[in-house]
N, C-alpha and C positions, 0 to 999 in steps of 0.2 A: 473633485477635480476630474475632468473628463479623460478619456483614453488618449494616449499619445501615439501618433502615427506619423510616418513620413509623408508630407504633403506640401503643396504650394502655399506660400504665405508671404505677406508684405515684409520687406526689410527697408528701413529708413537709415540712410547714411547721415548721421548727425553732423559730421564735419562739413557736408555739402549743404545741409538744410539751412535756409536763411530765416526760418520762422514766419514766413508770410501767411501761412494758414490756408493757402489755396486748396490744399488736398483735403481739408477737414470736411467741408460740406459735400464733397463728391463721394464720401464714404457713407453709403446708405445704412451701414450697421453702427455708425458712431464709434468706430474702433480706433480712430485717430484723434488726438488732441494736441494742442500746442501747450507745452509745459516748459517753463523756464526758457522761453525763446526758441524752442525746438519742437518740431512735430514728432510725436512718439506714438507707437502702437501700444494701446493701453493693455491689451491682453490677447494672447494667441487665439483664444476661443471666440473672440469677436470678429476675427478676420476670415472672410470666405476665400481669400486668395485669388479672386477674379480680377483685381487690379484696376477698378474704376478710377482710383486715385492717381494712377501713373501719369496720365496725360496732362494733369493739372499742375505738375511740379515744374517751376521755372528753372530749377537747378539740377534736374534729373537725379534727385537724391533718393528716389523711390524705385525699387526693383521688386520683382517677384522671385523668390528663391525657393528651393525645395529642401526642406530640412525636417527633423523630428519636431513636432509641435502638437499641442493639445488639439483635439478635433474641434471643428467649427460647431458652435452651440447656438442654435436658433433661439432657445429659451433665454440664454444669457443676453443675446442681442435684444430681445423684446424687453427685458428688464432694463437694459442700458438705455434704450430709446425712451422707455417710460420715464426714467429718471430725468432725462434731458427735457422731455416735454413738461414734466412737473416743475422743473427749474426754469422753464421759459427759455431754454437754450437750444436753438435749432442748428447750432454749428458743431456742438461737441467740444468746443475749445475751452480750455481752462485758462486761457489768456486772451480775453475778448479783444482788446485793442489790436493785437497782432493779427488775429483771425479776420478782423473786419477791415484791415488795411488793404488797399488795392494792391494787386500783384505788381512787381517791379516793371518799369517801362520795358516793353519788348519781351517780357517773360510771362510765365503762366500759360494757360490754355483756355481762353474764353470759349473756344468751341466745345468744351466739355460741360459747360454750364447748361443745366436743363432750362429750356424755354418753351412755352406753349404759344402757339399762333392760332389765328382764326383764318382757315382757308377760305378762298373766294369761291364763287359759284363754279361747279364742275362743268364748264362749257368749253368747247374747243375754240381755238383762235380763229377769227375770220380768215378766209383764204387770202385776203389782201392786207392782213395785218399780222404777219408772222411774229410769233413770240409774245403775243398779247394775252394769251390764255392765263387765267389766274392759277397761281400755285396752289396745290392741294396738300402741301406739307403742313401738318398740324403741330409738330413739335421738333425740337432740336436738343441733343444730337440724334443721329440716326444710325451710326455705326454700332453694330451689336456689342463691340467691346466697350462702348461708352454709354449706351442707354442705361438708365437706372433699372434695377430689377423689380422695383415697385413704384407706385405713383399713379397719377391720373391717366397717363397714356395707356395703361393696361386695364382700366376699370370698364367692364362691360364693352370691351373693345373688339372690333374686327381688326385683326393684325395681318400685316403684309410682311413676310420675310422674303427679301429679294436678294438674289445674287448681284454682285457689284455691277456687272456689265448690262443688266437688264434695262436700266434707265437710259443707257446710251443707245441701245439697239432699238427700243420701242419708242417711236416718235410721239405717241400720245400716252406715255407712261402715267402722267399725273391724272389725266381724265379717265383712262381706261382701267388702271389698277390701283392707284393710290387714293383716289377720292374716298373720304369717309373712313380711312384706315390709319392705324398706328403703324409706323414703319421701323424695321431694323434691317440693315444690309450687311452682307458678309461675303467672303469669297471662299467657297468650299475646296478650292484647289490650292491656293497659295497660303491661306491662313491655317493656323493650328486650330482645328475644329473642336478639340476636347473642351477648352474653356467655353466655347460657344454652347456646346451641349449642356454644360453645367449651368450656365447662366439661363438658357432657355428653360431648363428643368425648373429652376427657381421661379422664373416668370410664370410658367404654366401652373405650377403647384400653388403659388401664393396669390394669384390674381384671378378675377372672374373674366378671363378671356372668353369671348363669345364665338369667334371663328378665326381660322387661319388660312391665308392664301400664301402659297409658296411659289415664287416666280423665279425661273432659272432659264439659262440658255439651252439650246438644243444640243450643244456639245456634251459628250458623255460625262466628263469630269464635273460639270456643273450640277448634275443631278444629285451629287453628294449632299446638297443642301436639303433635299427632301429627306434623305436618310437622317440627317442631323436633327431635323424638326421631329420626325417620327420617333427617333430614339429618345429625345427629350420628353415628348408626350408620354411615352411608355414609362420612363423613369419617374415622371411626376404623377403617374397614375391618372392622367387626364386624356385617355384615348377617346373620351366622349366628345372632345372638341372637334367639330367638323373641319376637315382639311381639303382645300381645293388646290390642285397641282396645275400650274400654268407654265407651258413651255414656249419660249420665245425663240424664233428663228433668227439667224444672223442677218437675214434680209429685212428684219423689222416687223415680221408678222407673227401672230400667235398661232401655234400649231394646234390642229384639232386633237 
């Protein structure tokens, strides 16, 4: 049994849970399963506390609480995922019919389901055809709280970590910054950045990321996203990954 410490961890309200299983595939660690019609956390040491499962629950039955719990154990997670693969179960559910069921009408969060796309050619829109340039987005979701910490989007990837406002300020964001990159967006001023640092640390430590571009606005508070990325790199022991810092002005230009 691992060391017990006070940390953030998932809590599932079984009274509110309807057993739909929407949370199960969103947990990259296989820490949640539907048992006897309810989603349950199988073991404290399987939960990293990052909360990827939160946005998928149609009943808001999942929260992150801070309490004494056994430390997160990556080896236990590897063993759990290995058992699931050998069993041919990619959901982690012990009640397959419920996990496979579609979320209730109007419920769930389809936006949290990972999807891969094929971006079009990275060419600007013709001057007389505004809005016709091809999207360069290669995956969904893009919000840092929702992107999975592992998977194809991080494999030998050039990664763009962008502050929320950048895409609104930079008119050719897709062609100039996003093309050919995996994307994660966050707000370093309004969001709680510690969970972001923890997730980025896992991403950088566990995946063969090739390069990182950090894009932020010129306003001082926005540069916190650079500190966030560099802190995660240091904690992951991956300061070898090259980082490009891009500052975008409120007038829509890239600052030298």
